[in-house]
DRENDO-556668 format. One record per residue (C-alpha): z, x, y; residue in three letters. Coordinates in Angstrom, 3 decimals. Example, Ala and Ser with C-alpha at 12.3 -4.5 7.8 and 13.67 -1.06 7.14 Angstrom:
<sites>
pz / px / py / pati
7.800 / 12.300 / -4.500 / Ala
7.140 / 13.670 / -1.060 / Ser
</sites>
This chain:
<sites>
pz / px / py / pati
35.986 / -18.133 / -4.928 / Met
32.420 / -18.902 / -4.257 / Met
30.184 / -21.232 / -6.189 / Thr
26.475 / -21.496 / -7.021 / Leu
26.831 / -25.032 / -8.156 / Asn
24.641 / -26.271 / -5.344 / Thr
22.051 / -24.366 / -3.320 / Tyr
19.284 / -24.949 / -0.826 / Lys
15.923 / -23.265 / -0.884 / Tyr
13.573 / -21.975 / 1.932 / Phe
10.432 / -24.053 / 2.001 / Tyr
7.471 / -23.164 / 4.231 / Pro
6.424 / -26.723 / 4.513 / Tyr
9.083 / -29.394 / 5.085 / Lys
7.009 / -32.407 / 5.416 / Ala
6.479 / -34.570 / 2.404 / Phe
2.778 / -34.981 / 2.362 / Thr
0.065 / -36.071 / 0.006 / Leu
-0.167 / -32.362 / -0.975 / Arg
3.532 / -32.441 / -1.857 / Ala
3.101 / -35.613 / -3.944 / Leu
0.372 / -33.919 / -5.930 / Leu
2.513 / -30.874 / -6.536 / Arg
5.354 / -33.196 / -7.722 / Leu
2.909 / -34.836 / -10.083 / Ile
1.729 / -31.471 / -11.300 / Leu
5.212 / -30.173 / -12.107 / Phe
6.488 / -33.412 / -13.541 / Ala
3.376 / -33.837 / -15.819 / Phe
4.245 / -31.152 / -18.301 / Pro
7.633 / -32.718 / -18.943 / Val
5.899 / -35.847 / -20.400 / Phe
2.808 / -34.190 / -22.030 / Thr
4.307 / -30.986 / -23.260 / Gly
2.260 / -28.712 / -20.920 / Gly
-0.318 / -28.585 / -18.163 / Asn
-3.324 / -26.162 / -18.278 / Pro
-3.200 / -25.625 / -14.587 / Leu
0.263 / -24.331 / -14.838 / Leu
0.510 / -22.999 / -18.308 / Ala
-1.999 / -20.155 / -17.670 / Gln
-1.883 / -17.058 / -19.876 / Thr
-2.110 / -13.371 / -18.719 / Asn
-5.787 / -13.576 / -19.947 / Glu
-6.647 / -16.386 / -17.637 / Ser
-5.165 / -14.963 / -14.601 / Leu
-6.705 / -12.096 / -12.623 / Pro
-5.078 / -8.806 / -13.388 / Trp
-4.641 / -8.034 / -9.664 / Trp
-2.392 / -11.042 / -9.009 / Lys
0.587 / -9.158 / -10.327 / Ser
-0.508 / -5.698 / -11.063 / Ala
2.045 / -2.910 / -10.229 / Ser
0.141 / -0.073 / -8.553 / Ile
0.963 / 3.643 / -8.612 / Tyr
-0.541 / 5.807 / -5.784 / Gln
-1.771 / 9.300 / -6.711 / Val
-2.442 / 11.687 / -3.897 / Tyr
-4.830 / 14.011 / -5.824 / Pro
-4.377 / 17.174 / -3.741 / Arg
-0.649 / 17.140 / -4.522 / Ser
-0.404 / 15.453 / -7.951 / Phe
-1.097 / 18.225 / -10.588 / Met
-3.077 / 21.533 / -10.540 / Asp
-4.877 / 22.390 / -13.763 / Ser
-6.742 / 25.451 / -12.758 / Asp
-3.866 / 27.205 / -10.911 / Asn
-5.504 / 27.447 / -7.492 / Asp
-2.577 / 25.731 / -5.729 / Gly
-4.580 / 22.453 / -5.306 / Ile
-4.259 / 19.372 / -7.508 / Gly
-7.442 / 18.270 / -9.250 / Asp
-8.948 / 15.649 / -11.683 / Ile
-8.042 / 17.450 / -14.897 / Asp
-4.490 / 17.709 / -13.580 / Gly
-4.359 / 13.888 / -12.884 / Ile
-5.760 / 13.300 / -16.464 / Ile
-3.146 / 15.356 / -17.925 / Ser
-0.438 / 13.277 / -16.401 / Lys
-1.811 / 9.727 / -17.018 / Leu
0.507 / 9.135 / -19.989 / Asp
3.359 / 9.747 / -17.540 / Tyr
2.187 / 6.948 / -15.277 / Ile
1.466 / 4.605 / -18.333 / Lys
4.880 / 5.163 / -19.792 / Asn
6.627 / 4.241 / -16.572 / Leu
4.832 / 0.847 / -16.869 / Gly
2.264 / 0.789 / -14.079 / Phe
-0.695 / -1.311 / -14.560 / Glu
-3.110 / 0.276 / -12.053 / Ala
-3.575 / 3.456 / -10.147 / Ile
-4.840 / 3.914 / -6.571 / Trp
-6.365 / 7.388 / -6.062 / Phe
-6.624 / 8.741 / -2.547 / Ser
-10.015 / 10.174 / -1.811 / Pro
-11.509 / 12.982 / -3.899 / Phe
-15.135 / 12.664 / -2.716 / Phe
-17.028 / 15.667 / -1.185 / Lys
-15.533 / 16.386 / 2.223 / Ser
-14.867 / 19.299 / 4.654 / Pro
-11.230 / 18.363 / 4.031 / Gln
-10.431 / 18.387 / 7.809 / Gln
-8.426 / 15.144 / 7.180 / Asp
-7.812 / 15.823 / 3.487 / Ile
-10.645 / 13.710 / 2.006 / Gly
-10.697 / 10.870 / 4.577 / Tyr
-13.687 / 12.641 / 6.211 / Asp
-16.286 / 12.098 / 3.550 / Ile
-19.646 / 13.914 / 3.515 / Ser
-20.889 / 12.529 / 0.257 / Asp
-19.641 / 9.187 / -1.239 / Tyr
-21.077 / 9.877 / -4.740 / Lys
-19.964 / 13.479 / -5.469 / Lys
-16.511 / 14.815 / -6.308 / Val
-15.342 / 17.515 / -4.065 / Asp
-15.585 / 20.966 / -5.714 / Pro
-11.837 / 21.613 / -5.068 / Glu
-11.061 / 18.622 / -7.306 / Tyr
-13.658 / 18.882 / -10.035 / Gly
-17.227 / 18.990 / -11.061 / Lys
-19.959 / 16.473 / -11.699 / Glu
-18.944 / 13.797 / -14.195 / Gly
-15.188 / 14.331 / -13.797 / Asp
-14.749 / 11.085 / -11.832 / Leu
-16.439 / 9.077 / -14.592 / Glu
-14.314 / 10.889 / -17.213 / Arg
-11.241 / 9.915 / -15.043 / Leu
-12.203 / 6.327 / -14.990 / Ile
-12.683 / 6.337 / -18.859 / Asp
-9.337 / 8.112 / -19.444 / Glu
-7.555 / 5.505 / -17.229 / Val
-9.165 / 2.653 / -19.121 / His
-8.331 / 4.149 / -22.507 / Lys
-4.645 / 3.731 / -21.530 / Arg
-5.246 / 0.082 / -20.473 / Asp
-4.759 / 0.622 / -16.786 / Met
-6.922 / -0.266 / -13.886 / Lys
-8.803 / 2.173 / -11.479 / Val
-8.601 / 1.635 / -7.724 / Ile
-10.587 / 4.108 / -5.581 / Phe
-9.762 / 4.757 / -1.967 / Asp
-12.858 / 3.838 / 0.034 / Leu
-13.425 / 4.914 / 3.675 / Val
-16.120 / 2.383 / 4.862 / Leu
-15.403 / 2.647 / 8.557 / Asn
-16.504 / 6.321 / 9.250 / His
-17.820 / 9.460 / 7.750 / Thr
-17.450 / 13.186 / 8.466 / Ser
-19.565 / 14.433 / 11.357 / Ile
-20.805 / 16.834 / 8.652 / Glu
-22.290 / 13.954 / 6.564 / His
-26.104 / 14.341 / 6.409 / Pro
-26.409 / 10.786 / 7.915 / Trp
-24.548 / 11.927 / 11.057 / Phe
-26.481 / 15.089 / 11.393 / Gln
-29.717 / 13.072 / 11.213 / Glu
-28.213 / 10.557 / 13.636 / Ser
-27.977 / 13.237 / 16.263 / Leu
-31.691 / 13.134 / 16.605 / Asp
-32.708 / 10.234 / 18.802 / Ser
-36.034 / 9.954 / 17.075 / Thr
-34.817 / 9.959 / 13.580 / Ser
-34.630 / 6.893 / 11.296 / Gln
-30.846 / 7.089 / 11.285 / Lys
-30.489 / 7.466 / 15.113 / Ala
-28.717 / 4.090 / 15.169 / Asp
-26.559 / 4.566 / 12.011 / Trp
-23.381 / 5.352 / 13.991 / Tyr
-21.689 / 3.713 / 17.133 / Val
-23.508 / 5.490 / 19.945 / Trp
-23.437 / 4.625 / 23.574 / Gln
-24.608 / 6.142 / 26.876 / Lys
-21.895 / 7.274 / 29.162 / Gly
-21.055 / 6.168 / 32.654 / Lys
-22.318 / 9.251 / 34.317 / Gly
-20.167 / 11.976 / 33.035 / Lys
-17.533 / 9.631 / 31.724 / Lys
-17.136 / 7.821 / 28.456 / Ala
-18.739 / 4.328 / 27.962 / Pro
-15.491 / 2.521 / 28.398 / Asn
-11.731 / 3.036 / 28.423 / Asn
-11.056 / 2.695 / 24.663 / Trp
-8.286 / 4.395 / 23.009 / Lys
-8.341 / 4.382 / 19.237 / Asn
-5.680 / 3.413 / 16.753 / Ile
-3.809 / 6.655 / 17.056 / Ile
-3.733 / 6.475 / 20.817 / Gly
-6.263 / 9.113 / 21.710 / Ile
-9.570 / 8.912 / 23.509 / Lys
-11.992 / 7.216 / 21.050 / Gly
-15.320 / 8.497 / 22.602 / Trp
-16.724 / 11.879 / 21.803 / Gln
-19.704 / 13.431 / 23.716 / Tyr
-22.604 / 14.929 / 21.701 / Ala
-24.687 / 17.231 / 23.793 / Glu
-27.499 / 17.251 / 21.385 / Glu
-28.078 / 13.491 / 22.013 / Lys
-26.626 / 13.218 / 25.458 / Asp
-24.709 / 10.200 / 24.143 / Gln
-21.155 / 9.326 / 23.035 / Trp
-20.163 / 8.435 / 19.576 / Tyr
-16.923 / 6.309 / 18.825 / Tyr
-14.180 / 7.476 / 16.452 / Thr
-11.484 / 4.980 / 15.428 / Ser
-9.291 / 7.771 / 14.140 / Phe
-10.005 / 11.551 / 14.606 / Leu
-12.865 / 13.073 / 16.645 / Pro
-14.617 / 14.454 / 13.574 / Phe
-14.774 / 11.085 / 11.858 / Gln
-17.642 / 9.209 / 13.290 / Ala
-17.706 / 5.420 / 13.063 / Asp
-20.467 / 3.862 / 11.215 / Leu
-22.681 / 1.201 / 12.902 / Asn
-21.957 / -1.840 / 10.797 / Trp
-24.263 / -3.961 / 13.063 / Arg
-27.247 / -2.012 / 11.612 / Asn
-28.393 / -3.912 / 8.401 / Pro
-29.470 / -0.476 / 6.910 / Glu
-25.950 / 0.854 / 7.092 / Val
-24.633 / -2.204 / 5.558 / Val
-27.107 / -2.041 / 2.707 / Glu
-26.368 / 1.663 / 2.163 / Ala
-22.675 / 1.198 / 1.968 / Met
-22.768 / -2.026 / -0.268 / Phe
-25.066 / -0.120 / -2.587 / Asn
-22.584 / 2.746 / -2.643 / Met
-19.880 / 0.235 / -3.531 / Val
-22.043 / -1.049 / -6.499 / Arg
-22.619 / 2.549 / -7.546 / Tyr
-18.929 / 2.878 / -8.353 / Trp
-18.484 / -0.633 / -9.672 / Leu
-21.322 / 0.090 / -12.073 / Asp
-19.354 / 3.042 / -13.418 / Arg
-16.234 / 0.930 / -14.001 / Gly
-14.077 / 1.197 / -10.860 / Val
-11.813 / -1.961 / -10.969 / Asp
-11.037 / -2.117 / -7.263 / Gly
-11.040 / -0.425 / -3.863 / Phe
-8.259 / 0.258 / -1.316 / Arg
-10.147 / -0.061 / 2.001 / Leu
-9.061 / 2.579 / 4.573 / Asp
-8.453 / 1.230 / 8.114 / Ile
-10.593 / -1.725 / 7.426 / Phe
-9.705 / -3.663 / 10.605 / Asn
-11.740 / -1.315 / 12.842 / Val
-15.096 / -1.634 / 10.984 / Ile
-16.647 / -3.704 / 13.914 / Leu
-15.797 / -3.454 / 17.613 / Glu
-16.779 / -5.667 / 20.597 / Asp
-20.539 / -5.728 / 20.750 / Ala
-20.409 / -5.613 / 24.560 / Glu
-18.164 / -2.577 / 24.771 / Phe
-15.881 / -4.208 / 27.314 / Arg
-12.859 / -2.281 / 28.620 / Asp
-9.550 / -2.884 / 26.888 / Asn
-6.866 / -4.489 / 29.121 / Pro
-3.703 / -2.490 / 30.090 / Lys
-0.544 / -3.211 / 28.272 / Gly
3.134 / -2.607 / 28.623 / Leu
3.598 / -0.767 / 25.255 / Asn
4.001 / 3.080 / 25.598 / Pro
5.094 / 3.260 / 21.892 / Leu
3.084 / 2.218 / 18.801 / Pro
3.873 / -1.274 / 17.480 / Arg
2.411 / -2.973 / 14.289 / Pro
0.236 / -5.299 / 16.362 / Glu
-0.884 / -2.436 / 18.689 / Asn
-0.574 / 1.091 / 16.826 / Pro
-2.030 / 2.958 / 19.721 / Ala
0.506 / 2.405 / 22.314 / Gly
-0.166 / 4.269 / 25.502 / Gly
-0.194 / 1.351 / 27.812 / Phe
-3.416 / -0.208 / 26.392 / Gln
-3.984 / -3.280 / 24.278 / Asn
-6.674 / -2.758 / 21.696 / Leu
-8.251 / -6.159 / 22.197 / Glu
-11.728 / -5.055 / 21.696 / His
-11.616 / -2.406 / 19.009 / Asn
-8.754 / -3.621 / 16.639 / Leu
-8.816 / -6.714 / 14.281 / Asn
-12.036 / -8.090 / 16.004 / His
-12.838 / -11.439 / 14.436 / Pro
-16.304 / -10.255 / 13.196 / Glu
-14.503 / -8.066 / 10.778 / Asn
-13.478 / -11.108 / 8.783 / Tyr
-17.146 / -11.668 / 8.002 / Gln
-17.546 / -8.172 / 6.841 / Val
-14.651 / -8.933 / 4.339 / Ala
-16.450 / -12.058 / 3.080 / Lys
-19.706 / -10.061 / 2.678 / Glu
-17.984 / -7.245 / 0.777 / Leu
-16.224 / -9.876 / -1.376 / Arg
-19.568 / -11.246 / -2.385 / Lys
-20.629 / -7.833 / -3.629 / Val
-17.356 / -7.535 / -5.688 / Leu
-18.060 / -11.016 / -7.086 / Asp
-21.202 / -9.681 / -8.692 / Glu
-18.960 / -8.022 / -11.121 / Tyr
-16.244 / -9.488 / -13.191 / Glu
-12.605 / -9.296 / -12.298 / Asp
-12.683 / -6.673 / -9.458 / Arg
-10.316 / -6.174 / -6.594 / Phe
-10.222 / -5.357 / -2.836 / Leu
-7.023 / -4.396 / -0.978 / Ile
-7.323 / -3.674 / 2.726 / Gly
-5.356 / -1.308 / 4.965 / Glu
-4.949 / -3.403 / 8.111 / Val
-2.249 / -3.524 / 10.705 / Met
-1.312 / -6.131 / 13.257 / Gly
0.305 / -9.581 / 13.481 / Glu
0.301 / -11.688 / 10.325 / His
-1.516 / -14.473 / 12.094 / Gln
-4.400 / -12.032 / 12.536 / Lys
-4.588 / -9.847 / 9.613 / Ile
-4.337 / -12.638 / 7.125 / Lys
-7.796 / -13.559 / 8.437 / Gly
-9.157 / -10.725 / 6.255 / Phe
-8.260 / -12.859 / 3.268 / Leu
-10.377 / -15.826 / 4.676 / Ser
-8.435 / -18.301 / 2.479 / Gln
-9.384 / -16.591 / -0.706 / Gly
-13.047 / -15.901 / 0.221 / Lys
-12.428 / -12.349 / 1.819 / Gly
-10.400 / -9.492 / 0.622 / Leu
-8.153 / -10.209 / -2.411 / His
-5.094 / -8.841 / -0.706 / Ser
-3.874 / -6.651 / 2.327 / Ile
-1.188 / -4.046 / 2.816 / Phe
1.866 / -5.529 / 4.573 / Leu
3.788 / -2.580 / 6.180 / Phe
6.808 / -4.715 / 7.370 / Asp
8.815 / -2.703 / 4.712 / Leu
8.017 / 0.746 / 6.161 / Ile
10.859 / 0.452 / 8.690 / Tyr
13.140 / -1.638 / 6.608 / Phe
16.753 / -2.350 / 7.502 / Asp
19.021 / -1.915 / 4.354 / Phe
20.532 / -5.368 / 4.485 / Ser
20.413 / -8.644 / 2.642 / Ala
19.369 / -10.485 / 5.805 / Lys
16.332 / -8.205 / 6.381 / Phe
15.032 / -8.661 / 2.837 / Phe
15.634 / -12.478 / 2.833 / Lys
13.670 / -12.753 / 6.063 / Glu
10.737 / -10.553 / 4.555 / Ile
10.523 / -12.994 / 1.535 / Ile
10.515 / -15.999 / 3.799 / Lys
7.873 / -14.456 / 6.172 / Glu
5.570 / -13.323 / 3.464 / Phe
5.852 / -16.667 / 1.463 / Glu
5.109 / -18.469 / 4.770 / Asn
2.046 / -16.512 / 5.761 / His
0.783 / -15.800 / 2.157 / Tyr
1.645 / -18.624 / -0.102 / Pro
-0.121 / -19.152 / -3.471 / Glu
-2.877 / -18.606 / -4.207 / Pro
-2.540 / -15.492 / -1.728 / Leu
-0.584 / -12.544 / -2.895 / Val
1.665 / -10.440 / -0.634 / Pro
1.868 / -6.661 / -1.104 / Val
5.239 / -4.860 / -1.181 / Tyr
5.150 / -1.145 / -0.239 / Val
7.864 / 1.137 / 1.086 / Phe
5.952 / 4.500 / 1.157 / Ser
2.539 / 6.100 / 1.077 / Asn
0.654 / 9.286 / 2.062 / His
0.922 / 8.590 / 5.778 / Asp
4.629 / 7.518 / 6.421 / Val
8.171 / 8.802 / 5.758 / Arg
9.402 / 8.219 / 2.183 / Arg
11.683 / 5.336 / 1.644 / Ser
14.445 / 7.613 / 0.172 / Ile
15.130 / 9.052 / 3.610 / Gly
15.845 / 5.594 / 5.132 / Arg
18.964 / 5.424 / 2.710 / Val
20.010 / 8.996 / 3.321 / Asp
18.760 / 10.100 / -0.059 / Asn
21.180 / 7.801 / -1.829 / Asp
19.524 / 7.098 / -5.213 / His
21.914 / 4.328 / -5.916 / Glu
20.749 / 2.421 / -2.879 / Lys
17.159 / 3.372 / -3.780 / Ala
17.627 / 1.479 / -7.129 / Lys
18.207 / -1.659 / -5.077 / Leu
14.957 / -1.166 / -3.146 / Leu
13.172 / -0.861 / -6.580 / Ala
14.981 / -4.137 / -7.709 / Leu
13.845 / -5.934 / -4.606 / Phe
10.179 / -4.636 / -4.756 / Gln
9.530 / -5.054 / -8.424 / Leu
11.018 / -8.642 / -8.683 / Thr
9.364 / -10.262 / -5.564 / Ala
6.327 / -12.342 / -5.996 / Arg
3.457 / -10.046 / -5.228 / Gly
1.829 / -6.678 / -5.773 / Ile
4.310 / -3.683 / -5.705 / Pro
2.791 / -0.371 / -4.681 / Val
4.787 / 2.886 / -5.362 / Val
3.744 / 6.259 / -4.081 / Tyr
3.998 / 9.288 / -6.284 / Gln
7.450 / 10.853 / -6.574 / Gly
9.016 / 7.688 / -5.182 / Glu
10.130 / 6.818 / -8.600 / Glu
12.495 / 9.747 / -8.948 / Phe
13.687 / 9.975 / -5.290 / Gly
11.264 / 12.816 / -3.894 / Ser
12.034 / 13.258 / -0.268 / Ser
10.056 / 14.494 / 2.840 / Asp
9.988 / 18.121 / 3.666 / Leu
10.439 / 19.170 / 7.314 / Arg
7.459 / 21.277 / 8.170 / Ile
7.165 / 22.782 / 11.608 / His
4.138 / 21.718 / 13.700 / Lys
2.989 / 25.383 / 13.928 / Lys
2.678 / 25.489 / 10.228 / Glu
1.048 / 22.099 / 9.888 / Ala
-2.325 / 21.535 / 8.187 / Leu
-2.542 / 17.844 / 9.274 / Asp
-4.953 / 17.665 / 12.209 / Pro
-3.033 / 14.846 / 13.635 / Leu
-0.541 / 17.245 / 15.064 / Val
-3.294 / 18.839 / 17.129 / Asp
-4.336 / 15.785 / 18.705 / Tyr
-0.876 / 14.174 / 19.270 / Ile
0.788 / 17.191 / 20.864 / Asn
4.464 / 16.426 / 20.983 / Leu
7.398 / 18.886 / 21.102 / Pro
8.973 / 19.626 / 17.675 / Gln
12.375 / 17.984 / 18.525 / Phe
10.564 / 14.810 / 19.329 / Val
8.534 / 14.856 / 16.143 / Leu
11.825 / 15.321 / 14.156 / Asp
13.279 / 12.274 / 15.607 / Arg
10.444 / 9.804 / 15.390 / Leu
10.804 / 6.987 / 12.739 / Pro
7.095 / 7.496 / 11.886 / Phe
5.198 / 10.741 / 10.968 / Leu
2.751 / 12.609 / 13.056 / Ile
2.769 / 15.527 / 10.737 / Asn
1.872 / 13.865 / 7.476 / Arg
2.114 / 16.995 / 5.529 / Asp
5.938 / 16.276 / 5.317 / Glu
5.377 / 13.333 / 2.854 / Cys
2.434 / 15.056 / 1.039 / Arg
3.918 / 17.924 / -0.578 / Thr
3.244 / 18.718 / -4.314 / Pro
4.647 / 16.481 / -6.906 / Met
7.856 / 17.867 / -8.361 / Gln
7.311 / 17.755 / -12.129 / Trp
10.197 / 20.053 / -13.304 / Ser
12.578 / 22.662 / -12.272 / Ser
10.049 / 25.397 / -13.248 / Asp
8.538 / 27.617 / -10.475 / Pro
6.530 / 25.532 / -7.883 / Gln
8.071 / 22.488 / -9.483 / Gly
5.738 / 22.714 / -12.490 / Gly
2.806 / 21.601 / -10.184 / Phe
0.995 / 24.858 / -10.636 / Thr
1.447 / 28.385 / -11.953 / Glu
-0.159 / 29.813 / -8.808 / Ala
1.884 / 31.885 / -6.441 / Asp
1.141 / 29.750 / -3.503 / Thr
0.355 / 26.053 / -3.020 / Thr
-1.729 / 24.172 / -0.424 / Trp
1.589 / 22.810 / 1.013 / Leu
4.959 / 24.241 / 0.131 / Pro
6.824 / 22.810 / -2.716 / Val
9.958 / 20.890 / -1.535 / Asn
12.915 / 23.250 / -2.538 / Pro
14.828 / 20.250 / -3.909 / Glu
12.567 / 20.435 / -6.995 / Tyr
15.289 / 22.260 / -8.878 / Lys
17.324 / 19.119 / -9.025 / Thr
15.016 / 16.440 / -7.988 / Val
12.033 / 16.207 / -10.393 / Asn
10.299 / 13.974 / -12.991 / Ala
11.427 / 15.874 / -15.981 / Ser
15.087 / 15.877 / -15.060 / Arg
14.869 / 12.051 / -14.275 / Ala
13.162 / 11.282 / -17.467 / Val
15.998 / 12.767 / -19.554 / Tyr
18.724 / 11.118 / -17.384 / Asn
19.052 / 7.533 / -18.473 / Lys
20.968 / 6.614 / -15.369 / Asn
18.315 / 8.012 / -13.046 / Ser
16.300 / 6.207 / -10.421 / Leu
13.179 / 6.743 / -12.565 / Leu
14.679 / 4.825 / -15.412 / His
15.376 / 1.895 / -12.951 / Thr
11.764 / 1.809 / -12.118 / Tyr
10.804 / 2.082 / -15.723 / Arg
13.136 / -0.640 / -16.874 / Asp
12.072 / -3.074 / -14.126 / Leu
8.308 / -2.301 / -14.618 / Leu
8.595 / -3.064 / -18.392 / His
10.780 / -6.138 / -17.608 / Leu
8.056 / -7.452 / -15.376 / Arg
5.379 / -6.945 / -18.086 / Ala
7.503 / -8.801 / -20.636 / Glu
8.417 / -11.789 / -18.500 / Asn
5.745 / -13.868 / -16.998 / Glu
8.089 / -15.460 / -14.543 / Val
8.521 / -12.124 / -12.790 / Leu
4.837 / -11.653 / -12.566 / Lys
3.619 / -15.040 / -11.739 / Tyr
6.577 / -17.132 / -10.840 / Gly
7.121 / -18.927 / -7.460 / Ser
9.753 / -17.269 / -5.121 / Ala
12.374 / -18.963 / -3.316 / Arg
15.288 / -17.563 / -1.386 / Ile
18.664 / -18.973 / -2.433 / Leu
20.291 / -20.059 / 0.673 / Glu
23.602 / -21.646 / -0.245 / Asp
26.556 / -21.200 / 2.022 / Ser
28.509 / -19.894 / -0.990 / Ala
26.303 / -16.848 / -1.110 / Ile
27.767 / -14.064 / 1.107 / Pro
25.722 / -12.711 / 3.999 / Lys
25.449 / -9.317 / 2.280 / Asn
24.051 / -10.817 / -0.986 / Val
20.347 / -11.326 / -1.384 / Tyr
19.423 / -14.102 / -3.816 / Gly
15.954 / -14.883 / -5.089 / Leu
14.804 / -17.546 / -7.569 / Glu
11.568 / -17.031 / -9.506 / Arg
10.172 / -19.962 / -11.643 / Glu
7.109 / -20.258 / -13.860 / Tyr
6.272 / -22.604 / -16.720 / Asn
9.791 / -23.848 / -17.251 / Gly
11.258 / -20.391 / -17.011 / Gln
13.715 / -19.386 / -14.161 / Lys
15.384 / -16.258 / -13.204 / Val
17.751 / -15.289 / -10.443 / Trp
17.720 / -11.796 / -8.755 / Val
20.950 / -11.082 / -6.858 / Leu
21.623 / -7.997 / -4.912 / Ile
24.794 / -6.962 / -2.969 / Asn
23.747 / -4.739 / -0.177 / Phe
27.367 / -4.595 / 1.153 / Gly
30.256 / -2.215 / 0.666 / Lys
32.594 / -4.800 / -0.853 / Lys
32.628 / -6.444 / -4.343 / Thr
31.364 / -9.951 / -4.220 / Gln
32.462 / -12.550 / -6.969 / Thr
30.343 / -15.703 / -7.281 / Leu
31.230 / -18.668 / -9.575 / Glu
28.403 / -19.211 / -11.977 / Asn
28.145 / -22.950 / -12.904 / Gln
24.572 / -22.791 / -13.710 / Gly
22.602 / -22.265 / -16.940 / Glu
21.446 / -18.781 / -16.036 / Leu
23.703 / -16.512 / -17.972 / Lys
21.571 / -14.149 / -19.906 / Arg
21.374 / -10.734 / -18.186 / Val
17.854 / -9.232 / -18.085 / Leu
18.731 / -6.350 / -15.992 / Phe
22.004 / -5.132 / -14.241 / Ala
22.723 / -2.238 / -11.976 / His
26.634 / -2.286 / -11.851 / Lys
26.629 / -6.089 / -11.689 / Gly
28.031 / -8.071 / -14.540 / Ser
28.370 / -11.795 / -15.587 / Val
30.650 / -13.963 / -17.797 / Asn
31.000 / -17.709 / -18.435 / Asp
32.736 / -18.234 / -15.145 / Gln
31.681 / -15.538 / -12.673 / Asn
28.966 / -13.108 / -11.552 / Ile
30.534 / -9.948 / -10.340 / Val
28.565 / -7.757 / -7.928 / Leu
30.286 / -4.451 / -6.892 / Pro
29.142 / -2.625 / -3.819 / Pro
25.465 / -1.831 / -3.775 / Phe
24.740 / -3.543 / -7.124 / Ser
22.228 / -5.963 / -8.454 / Gly
21.566 / -8.175 / -11.562 / Ile
18.761 / -10.369 / -12.900 / Ile
19.742 / -13.513 / -14.757 / Leu
17.828 / -15.822 / -16.993 / Lys
</sites>
C-alpha cells in the first residue's frame, strides 16, 4: 500500500532568500487578515490571456458555406456556437488575408483585405463581431516577417530607384554566388536572385516569401500601423508567425558549420549548418518590446509568438514581461507517453517560465502531425493528454478536430499541394517515416463534422484536399452524442477550468513523493486557499494510493475513483481531487 501522507515538491529555487521571505509573508498574511488583494484577484482583474483556452481554426478546412470545396468566413461563423459550447475562450484563426495561396495564406499580398476565396469586404469585421457576441476573444495569425513576392511592396522594391527599394532584405551577390552561405529555417538556400535588380533577396521560409527589412523605419511604421488597423477593429490578439527570424545579422556574416544533419528544436534547418546569424538574433527581442508598446496603446490585448530554439534563448522574446505576452513551446509535439516525460515538462516550464510568465501547452497544429497518431489513435490515451493539457498552469491550444480524435491522412507527395514537398524533395518512404511533416496537407484535411458525404464540410463533389475517409466514424456530430467520447472529455475539462479558478490561475507543483509510482503523474494546483490534485496513471497496471489527505471530492474522473482510504487508478486513467 502506498501513502500520500507526506510528499515533496519540485521548487525552481531552493535557496531561502529575501524574495522567499516576502512570499512567505504574502501567503501567511491572508490567514490573519481574511484576505490579500494581491492574491485574491478576481477574473476581472487578471488579463484574459493568462489562462485562456485557445482553439485553432484553419479557415480553408473548417467549414464551406458556398459549396466550392474551400472553407470560408461564413462557414466559420456558422460553427462558432460549436466552439463556444466546447468551452473555449479564444479562437486563433490561421490567415485569411489576400494571398496567391502558394503557401495557403502565409504568403500575404494585402494585409487589410480578405482573400476572395474566403469572403468579401467587411466579412472579417463581421467575424470579429460574431466571436465577441459569444464572449470569446479573436486572435489573428499575423505574418510580420515576410510577404508574398506578389505583394505590391515587393514589386515596387524590384526597382532600385523606387521609394521601396530598401523595404526587403536585399544584398549584392559575390559574383554569381549568393551574398553568404545562409540556409533558412527549413534547411534550403535562403537567398533568391532577382534578375530585374541584379541583387539577391532573402527568404526565411519559401522562395516566394520575401523577408521584409525591419531595419528600415518606414517598414516598421507600415507594419505597426497595419497592426493598429486590426486592433482598431476589435482584434484581441495576434499569433506571430516565425517571429524569431524578423531580424538577421546586420553584417551578413556566414553561418558556422555544424554537426546536425537532422532538424532539432534549437536548429530547425539541420543540414550541417548552425543558424547563428539568422535565427533568434538578439535584436529580435527589441522588436518584441516595440511591438508590445503598440499593443499597450490598447486595453487588454495579447501577443503570442511562434519561435523555436532553446528555452534560454526563446524566453528572451518575453523580455521579463515587457515583450511578447507568451510564446509557443513545442516540447510536447514529440511527447513520450509516460509519467516521467510529463513530470519533466512541468518542471522545465515552471523553471523557465515562472509567474508572472505563462507557458503554452500545445500538442498539434497546422504544421505538425496530430497528437492522436502518437498514441496509435487510442482515444482513451488521448483523454489523458487532454487531462494533462487542460489542468497544467498555462495556456492550452487545441487544433481543430483534435477534440474528437481526427487523425492525419496519408497523401502521396505526387498529389501534394503543400509547396514544402517541392523544395524538400525526399522519397515517399522517407516522408512516411519521419516524425515530423514535410507534406503538411496530411494534417490540414477538411474538418469532419458528420458522417454525411464529405464529412459535412461541404456539399461540393470535390474538396481542396480530400476528406479523411475515417469521417464516417470519427466526426464531431458522433462525438457530441456519445457521452463517453474524447470530445466530452475536452468539454468537461474546459468547463471545469472555467468554474474553478484554481485550475486557471493556481500555482503548479509536481508531487514527488516516493509513494507515488513512477507511472503515475501527480500535480498540485493551489490558489487563494483552494487546492486540487491531478493524478494520471500512464501505466498498464492498476495503482492504489492511500489517501490520508483532505482532498476527497472528485471534480473529474476518467476511470479513476476515490474513497475514504484509497485512490484507485486503473490502467490509463486519471482523476482530479479537491
